[in-house]
C-alpha positions as CSV (number, residue, x, y, z in Angstrom):
1,X,-23.2,-29.5,-21.5
2,X,-24.1,-26.1,-19.8
3,X,-21.4,-26.7,-17.2
4,X,-18.7,-27.4,-19.9
5,X,-19.7,-24.2,-21.8
6,X,-19.5,-22.2,-18.5
7,X,-16.1,-23.6,-17.7
8,X,-14.6,-23.0,-21.1
9,X,-16.1,-19.5,-21.3
10,X,-14.7,-18.6,-17.9
11,X,-11.3,-20.1,-18.8
12,X,-11.1,-18.0,-21.9
13,X,-12.1,-14.9,-20.0
14,X,-9.5,-15.6,-17.4
15,X,-6.8,-16.1,-20.0
16,X,-7.7,-12.7,-21.6
17,X,-7.6,-11.0,-18.2
18,X,-4.2,-12.6,-17.6
19,X,-2.9,-11.0,-20.8
20,X,-4.5,-7.7,-19.9
21,X,-2.9,-7.7,-16.4
22,X,0.6,-7.6,-18.0
23,X,-0.2,-4.1,-19.3
24,X,-2.3,-2.8,-16.3
25,X,-2.1,-2.8,-12.5
26,X,-5.0,-5.3,-12.4
27,X,-4.2,-8.2,-10.0
28,X,-7.4,-10.1,-9.2
29,X,-10.9,-10.1,-10.6
30,X,-14.0,-12.2,-10.1
31,X,-15.2,-11.7,-13.7
32,X,-14.5,-15.4,-14.8
33,X,-16.7,-16.5,-11.9
34,X,-19.5,-14.1,-12.9
35,X,-19.4,-15.5,-16.4
36,X,-19.5,-19.1,-15.2
37,X,-22.4,-18.5,-12.8
38,X,-24.5,-16.7,-15.4
39,X,-24.2,-19.7,-17.7
40,X,-24.4,-22.4,-15.1
41,X,-26.0,-21.2,-11.7
42,X,-24.8,-24.3,-9.9
43,X,-21.3,-24.1,-11.3
44,X,-19.7,-24.3,-7.8
45,X,-21.4,-27.6,-7.1
46,X,-20.1,-29.1,-10.4
47,X,-16.6,-27.9,-10.7
48,X,-13.9,-30.3,-9.4
49,X,-12.4,-29.4,-6.1
50,X,-9.3,-30.4,-4.1
51,X,-9.4,-33.3,-1.7
52,X,-9.5,-31.0,1.3
53,X,-11.3,-27.7,1.6
54,X,-10.9,-25.2,4.4
55,X,-12.7,-21.9,4.7
56,X,-12.0,-18.8,6.8
57,X,-14.9,-16.6,7.8
58,X,-15.9,-14.1,10.4
59,X,-16.4,-10.4,10.8
60,X,-12.9,-9.1,11.2
61,X,-9.5,-10.7,10.4
62,X,-10.5,-13.3,7.8
63,X,-8.4,-11.8,5.0
64,X,-5.3,-11.7,7.2
65,X,-5.9,-15.1,8.7
66,X,-6.6,-16.8,5.3
67,X,-3.5,-15.1,3.8
68,X,-1.3,-16.3,6.7
69,X,-2.6,-19.8,6.4
70,X,-2.3,-20.1,2.6
71,X,1.2,-18.7,2.7
72,X,2.2,-21.0,5.5
73,X,0.7,-24.0,3.6
74,X,2.7,-23.1,0.6
75,X,5.9,-22.8,2.7
76,X,5.1,-26.3,4.0
77,X,5.0,-27.6,0.5
78,X,1.3,-27.9,-0.1
79,X,-0.2,-27.1,-3.6
80,X,-2.8,-24.6,-2.4
81,X,-5.9,-23.2,-4.1
82,X,-6.8,-19.8,-2.6
83,X,-8.7,-16.6,-3.4
84,X,-6.1,-14.3,-1.8
85,X,-6.1,-12.0,-4.8
86,X,-9.8,-12.2,-5.5
87,X,-13.2,-11.7,-4.0
88,X,-14.6,-13.6,-1.0
89,X,-18.2,-13.7,-2.3
90,X,-19.7,-16.4,-4.6
91,X,-18.2,-15.1,-7.8
92,X,-14.8,-14.9,-6.3
93,X,-15.0,-18.4,-4.9
94,X,-16.1,-19.6,-8.4
95,X,-13.1,-17.8,-10.0
96,X,-10.7,-19.4,-7.6
97,X,-12.1,-22.9,-8.4
98,X,-11.9,-22.2,-12.1
99,X,-8.2,-21.3,-11.7
100,X,-7.7,-24.6,-9.9
101,X,-9.0,-27.0,-12.6
102,X,-7.9,-28.0,-16.1
103,X,-10.0,-27.4,-19.2
104,X,-11.4,-30.9,-18.7
105,X,-12.4,-30.1,-15.1
106,X,-9.8,-31.9,-13.1
107,X,-8.5,-30.3,-9.9
108,X,-4.8,-29.5,-9.9
109,X,-4.6,-28.6,-6.3
110,X,-4.0,-30.5,-3.1
111,X,-6.0,-28.3,-0.7
112,X,-8.3,-25.3,-1.0
113,X,-8.0,-22.5,1.5
114,X,-10.8,-20.0,0.8
115,X,-11.9,-16.8,2.5
116,X,-15.7,-16.7,2.5
117,X,-17.9,-13.7,3.3
118,X,-20.4,-14.6,6.1
119,X,-23.3,-13.4,4.0
120,X,-22.3,-15.7,1.2
121,X,-23.1,-18.8,3.3
122,X,-26.5,-19.3,1.7
123,X,-24.9,-19.1,-1.8
124,X,-21.7,-21.1,-1.3
125,X,-22.1,-23.9,1.3
126,X,-25.1,-25.7,-0.4
127,X,-22.6,-26.3,-3.3
128,X,-19.3,-26.6,-1.5
129,X,-18.8,-28.6,1.7
130,X,-15.7,-27.5,3.6
131,X,-13.9,-30.0,5.7
132,X,-12.6,-27.3,8.0
133,X,-14.1,-24.0,9.1
134,X,-11.9,-21.3,10.8
135,X,-14.0,-18.5,12.2
136,X,-12.2,-15.4,13.5
137,X,-15.1,-13.7,15.4
138,X,-18.6,-12.3,14.9
139,X,-19.2,-8.7,15.9
140,X,-21.1,-5.6,14.8
141,X,-20.5,-4.9,11.1
142,X,-22.0,-2.7,8.4
143,X,-25.5,-2.3,9.8
144,X,-27.6,-2.2,6.6
145,X,-25.9,-5.3,5.2
146,X,-25.3,-7.4,8.3
147,X,-28.0,-6.2,10.7
148,X,-26.7,-7.8,13.9
149,X,-24.0,-10.4,14.8
150,X,-26.6,-13.0,15.8
151,X,-28.3,-12.6,12.4
152,X,-25.0,-13.6,10.8
153,X,-24.5,-16.3,13.4
154,X,-27.8,-17.9,12.5
155,X,-27.0,-17.8,8.8
156,X,-23.6,-19.5,9.4
157,X,-25.0,-22.0,11.8
158,X,-27.7,-23.0,9.3
159,X,-25.6,-23.4,6.2
160,X,-22.3,-24.7,7.4
161,X,-22.1,-28.5,7.1
162,X,-22.8,-30.6,10.1
163,X,-19.6,-32.7,9.6
164,X,-17.1,-29.8,9.2
165,X,-14.3,-29.5,11.8
166,X,-14.6,-26.1,13.5
167,X,-11.6,-24.0,14.5
168,X,-13.2,-21.3,16.7
169,X,-12.2,-18.3,18.9
170,X,-12.7,-19.4,22.5
171,X,-12.8,-15.7,23.5
172,X,-15.8,-14.8,21.4
173,X,-19.1,-15.6,23.1
174,X,-20.9,-15.5,19.8
175,X,-18.9,-17.4,17.2
176,X,-17.6,-20.0,19.8
177,X,-21.1,-21.5,19.8
178,X,-21.3,-22.2,16.0
179,X,-22.3,-25.8,15.1
180,X,-22.3,-27.0,18.7
181,X,-22.5,-30.7,17.6
182,X,-19.6,-30.5,15.3
183,X,-16.0,-31.6,16.1
184,X,-14.3,-28.4,17.3
185,X,-11.0,-26.9,18.5
186,X,-10.7,-23.6,20.2
187,X,-7.9,-21.0,20.1
188,X,-7.5,-18.1,22.5
189,X,-5.3,-15.6,24.3
190,X,-4.6,-15.9,28.0
191,X,-5.1,-13.0,30.4
192,X,-2.3,-10.5,30.5
193,X,-1.6,-7.9,33.2
194,X,-2.9,-5.0,31.2
195,X,-6.3,-6.6,30.3
196,X,-9.3,-4.9,31.8
197,X,-12.0,-6.8,33.6
198,X,-14.8,-4.2,33.2
199,X,-16.5,-3.4,29.9
200,X,-16.1,0.3,29.1
201,X,-16.9,0.1,25.4
202,X,-19.8,2.0,23.9
203,X,-20.8,-1.2,22.1
204,X,-20.7,-4.8,23.4
205,X,-22.5,-7.4,21.2
206,X,-22.3,-10.1,23.9
207,X,-23.7,-8.5,27.0
208,X,-26.1,-11.4,27.8
209,X,-25.6,-15.0,28.5
210,X,-26.3,-17.2,25.4
211,X,-27.9,-19.8,27.6
212,X,-30.1,-17.9,30.1
213,X,-29.9,-14.3,28.9
214,X,-28.7,-13.0,32.2
215,X,-26.0,-10.3,32.2
216,X,-22.5,-11.7,31.5
217,X,-19.4,-10.8,33.5
218,X,-15.9,-11.0,32.2
219,X,-12.7,-12.3,33.8
220,X,-10.9,-10.2,31.3
221,X,-11.4,-8.4,28.0
222,X,-9.2,-7.9,25.0
223,X,-11.3,-5.6,22.8
224,X,-15.0,-5.0,22.3
225,X,-16.7,-8.2,23.6
226,X,-13.7,-10.4,22.9
227,X,-12.5,-11.9,26.2
228,X,-13.2,-14.5,28.8
229,X,-16.8,-14.4,29.9
230,X,-19.0,-16.2,32.5
231,X,-22.6,-16.1,33.7
232,X,-23.0,-15.7,37.5
233,X,-26.6,-17.2,37.2
234,X,-26.4,-20.4,35.1
235,X,-22.7,-21.1,35.2
236,X,-22.0,-20.6,31.5
237,X,-18.4,-19.7,30.8
238,X,-16.2,-19.3,27.8
239,X,-14.8,-22.6,26.5
240,X,-11.3,-23.6,27.4
241,X,-8.9,-23.0,24.5
242,X,-7.1,-26.0,23.1
243,X,-4.5,-23.6,21.6
244,X,-3.8,-20.6,23.8
245,X,-1.3,-17.7,23.6
246,X,0.3,-17.6,27.0
247,X,2.8,-14.9,26.7
248,X,4.0,-12.3,24.1
249,X,7.5,-10.8,24.0
250,X,7.1,-7.7,21.9
251,X,10.7,-6.7,21.9
252,X,11.9,-10.1,20.7
253,X,8.8,-10.6,18.5
254,X,8.0,-14.0,20.0
255,X,4.8,-15.5,21.3
256,X,4.4,-18.7,23.4
257,X,1.4,-20.8,22.6
258,X,0.2,-23.7,24.7
259,X,-1.4,-26.9,23.2
260,X,-2.0,-30.1,25.2
261,X,0.3,-29.0,27.9
262,X,3.2,-28.2,25.6
263,X,4.5,-24.7,25.2
264,X,5.8,-23.7,21.8
265,X,7.5,-20.5,20.7
266,X,6.5,-18.8,17.4
267,X,7.6,-15.7,15.6
268,X,5.2,-12.9,16.4
269,X,3.9,-11.7,13.0
270,X,2.3,-8.5,14.5
271,X,2.1,-6.9,17.9
272,X,-1.6,-6.0,17.5
273,X,-4.0,-8.0,19.7
274,X,-6.3,-8.8,16.8
275,X,-3.4,-10.2,14.7
276,X,-2.2,-12.3,17.7
277,X,-5.6,-13.9,17.5
278,X,-5.3,-14.3,13.7
279,X,-1.9,-16.0,14.1
280,X,-3.2,-18.3,16.9
281,X,-6.1,-19.3,14.5
282,X,-3.5,-20.2,11.9
283,X,-1.4,-22.3,14.3
284,X,-4.5,-24.1,15.5
285,X,-5.7,-25.0,12.0
286,X,-2.3,-26.1,10.7
287,X,-1.8,-28.3,13.8
288,X,-5.3,-29.8,13.4
289,X,-4.5,-30.4,9.7
290,X,-1.5,-32.5,10.8
291,X,1.3,-30.2,9.9
292,X,4.3,-30.8,12.3
293,X,5.0,-28.1,14.8
294,X,8.5,-27.4,13.5
295,X,7.2,-26.9,10.0
296,X,4.6,-24.4,11.3
297,X,7.3,-22.5,13.2
298,X,9.5,-22.3,10.2
299,X,6.6,-21.3,7.9
300,X,5.3,-18.6,10.2
301,X,8.8,-17.1,10.6
302,X,8.7,-16.4,6.8
303,X,5.3,-14.9,6.4
304,X,4.0,-11.4,7.2
305,X,0.9,-9.3,7.2
306,X,0.1,-8.2,3.7
307,X,1.0,-4.6,2.8
308,X,-2.6,-3.5,2.3
309,X,-3.3,-4.3,6.0
310,X,-0.2,-2.9,7.6
311,X,2.7,-0.8,6.3
312,X,5.4,0.5,8.6
313,X,8.4,2.7,7.8
314,X,10.9,4.7,9.7
315,X,12.1,8.0,8.3
316,X,15.0,9.7,10.1
317,X,14.0,7.9,13.2
318,X,10.3,8.9,13.0
319,X,7.9,5.9,12.9
320,X,5.2,6.1,10.3
321,X,2.5,3.3,10.4
322,X,-0.3,2.9,8.0
323,X,-2.9,0.6,9.5
324,X,-6.0,-0.7,7.8
325,X,-9.1,-0.2,9.9
326,X,-12.2,-1.9,8.5
327,X,-14.6,0.9,7.5
328,X,-18.3,1.2,8.4
329,X,-17.9,-0.8,11.6
330,X,-16.8,-0.2,15.2
331,X,-14.0,-2.7,14.5
332,X,-11.8,0.4,14.5
333,X,-12.0,0.2,18.3
334,X,-9.2,-2.4,18.3
335,X,-7.1,-0.3,16.0
336,X,-7.7,2.9,18.1
337,X,-6.8,1.0,21.3
338,X,-3.6,-0.4,19.8
339,X,-2.6,3.0,18.4
340,X,-3.1,4.8,21.7
341,X,-1.2,2.0,23.6
342,X,1.9,2.5,21.6
343,X,4.8,4.1,23.5
344,X,5.5,7.8,23.2
345,X,3.7,10.8,21.8
346,X,1.8,10.4,18.5
347,X,-0.1,12.1,15.7
348,X,-3.0,10.2,14.3
349,X,-4.5,10.6,10.8
350,X,-8.1,9.5,10.3
351,X,-9.0,8.8,6.7
352,X,-11.8,6.2,7.3
353,X,-13.6,7.0,4.1
354,X,-16.8,5.7,2.7
355,X,-16.9,7.6,-0.6
356,X,-17.1,4.2,-2.4
357,X,-20.7,4.0,-1.1
358,X,-21.7,7.6,-1.8
359,X,-25.2,6.5,-2.9
360,X,-26.1,5.3,0.6
361,X,-23.3,6.6,2.8
362,X,-25.6,9.2,4.6
363,X,-27.5,6.2,6.1
364,X,-24.4,4.3,7.2
365,X,-22.8,6.5,9.8
366,X,-24.0,4.9,13.0
367,X,-20.6,3.1,13.3
368,X,-18.9,6.5,13.9
369,X,-21.1,6.8,17.0
370,X,-20.6,3.2,18.1
371,X,-16.8,3.5,18.0
372,X,-14.7,4.5,21.0
373,X,-13.2,7.7,19.8
374,X,-13.0,8.7,23.4
375,X,-9.8,6.7,23.4
376,X,-8.1,9.5,21.5
377,X,-8.4,11.8,24.6
378,X,-5.3,10.1,25.8
379,X,-2.5,12.6,26.7
380,X,0.0,10.9,24.4
381,X,-2.1,11.8,21.3
382,X,-0.8,15.3,20.5
383,X,-2.5,15.8,17.2
384,X,-5.4,14.3,15.2
385,X,-5.7,15.0,11.5
386,X,-9.2,14.3,10.0
387,X,-9.3,14.3,6.2
388,X,-11.4,13.3,3.2
389,X,-15.2,13.1,2.6
390,X,-16.0,12.3,6.3
391,X,-13.7,14.9,7.9
392,X,-16.6,17.0,9.3
393,X,-18.3,13.9,10.8
394,X,-15.1,12.9,12.5
395,X,-14.4,16.4,13.7
396,X,-17.7,16.7,15.5
397,X,-17.4,13.1,16.8
398,X,-14.1,13.9,18.3
399,X,-15.4,17.1,19.9
400,X,-18.3,15.1,21.5
401,X,-15.7,12.6,22.7
402,X,-14.1,15.6,24.6
403,X,-11.0,15.8,22.5
404,X,-9.8,19.4,22.7
405,X,-10.5,21.3,19.5
406,X,-6.9,22.6,19.4
407,X,-5.7,19.0,18.9
408,X,-7.8,18.5,15.8
409,X,-6.7,19.6,12.3
410,X,-9.1,19.3,9.4
411,X,-7.6,18.8,6.0
412,X,-9.7,18.6,2.8
413,X,-7.8,15.9,1.0
414,X,-5.1,13.3,1.9
415,X,-2.6,15.0,-0.4
416,X,-2.6,18.0,1.9
417,X,-2.0,16.1,5.2
418,X,1.9,16.1,5.0
419,X,2.1,19.9,4.9
420,X,-0.6,20.6,7.5
421,X,0.6,18.2,10.3
422,X,3.0,19.1,13.0
423,X,6.2,17.1,12.7
424,X,8.2,16.3,15.8
425,X,11.1,13.9,16.1
426,X,9.7,12.5,19.3
427,X,6.2,11.9,17.8
428,X,5.2,8.7,15.9
429,X,2.7,9.0,13.1
430,X,-0.2,6.6,12.7
431,X,-2.4,6.7,9.5
432,X,-5.7,4.9,9.9
433,X,-7.4,4.1,6.6
434,X,-10.0,1.6,5.3
435,X,-9.5,-1.2,2.7
436,X,-10.4,1.0,-0.2
437,X,-7.8,3.7,0.6
438,X,-4.4,2.1,0.1
439,X,-3.3,4.5,-2.6
440,X,-4.2,7.5,-0.4
441,X,-2.4,5.9,2.5
442,X,0.7,5.3,0.4
443,X,0.5,8.9,-0.8
444,X,0.4,10.2,2.8
445,X,3.3,8.0,3.9
446,X,5.4,9.2,0.9
447,X,4.7,12.9,1.2
448,X,5.2,12.9,5.0
449,X,8.6,11.1,4.5
450,X,9.6,13.6,1.8
451,X,8.8,16.5,4.2
452,X,10.7,14.9,7.0
453,X,13.8,14.5,4.8
454,X,13.4,18.0,3.2
455,X,13.2,19.7,6.6
456,X,16.0,17.6,8.0
457,X,14.2,16.4,11.1
């Protein structure tokens, strides 16, 4: 009886929120799930679910990967239950499941594709057993919440079901060893000519062999500790990828992926290394699920990275890119590396804000010192604009990274960036923001474009 009351109460709340969304900018909320769980704590275990359940988890890239997969599944004709517009914690999962059932608790969906926060393992998997688990990677995250990657690894390894099929990143020493006795498939990215073999990052979360604890060596690295590792003492090495990206043609926006000896060409959704991994994960899962290759090719040719993660425009020939860089973690290394590697001169705006956590933000700045801002010493970076609440921290961090002071411009608020930056037709503009700063990112893109047009550059 308690479950039925919880379901109906949540359904009514969801209906009212749907009505309210027609008059506001509200798009997704986990409030129906909050209501259901308050009334019936084991609601997730009782609510009806689709016949197949897949979850996407990991430190970085899970939102992009889950959105790619759910969009591709829909393109392939699947009736998909997802939480792409909601939260990835317990209440968000509950809300998605509520939306997928009738008032009489009958599932209306064919398959569930759910993004699940790693820390929610203990609260979700005892009640919901996924058939498939896609893990993007495990690396250093917000320190006060996630402690250390192996702490998160142990949590996932404990609570993920023993019969789930694992889709894992072969190039991540940590997450590739999740649920070692489970059926598993690996995806990866072959060595490219530009890949380094020596680790030069300030932080590497996989320095030691997971078997004998000797120092690892790398055949090649992609970013942070993601790459192909081996142990010279005990013989451990990264697993061989079942699905591996062999080559990428950035100009034609194509990538070649190898599976069981066959090479297949796919549309390249993004030229960023981390998104190439995300796309490889999507291909691997869809193939394991049994979707024909041609359908996967056609589906991925029609999907794109969501606007909140990547927005690119060209104004009078000047490239303006707004790139989401996960805040409070050294995950921004991959974004910094990508930005610096882009051709030509560039100006970079750093608005990696944490004002949404003002109560504790003073204790969560270690990530700034773990991140490789030394990359911005590159000669192609002509100007760096630091703005927002953390502008002073970034200013001093850049100075300690030996970035010349004359290259750094400090602006109080994002609304002032457009007027303070130096515009140059030969200079691309990259705006790095966190997930909470999409409105400010869009404001900067708009005002910069307006100035370019106003000055006739």
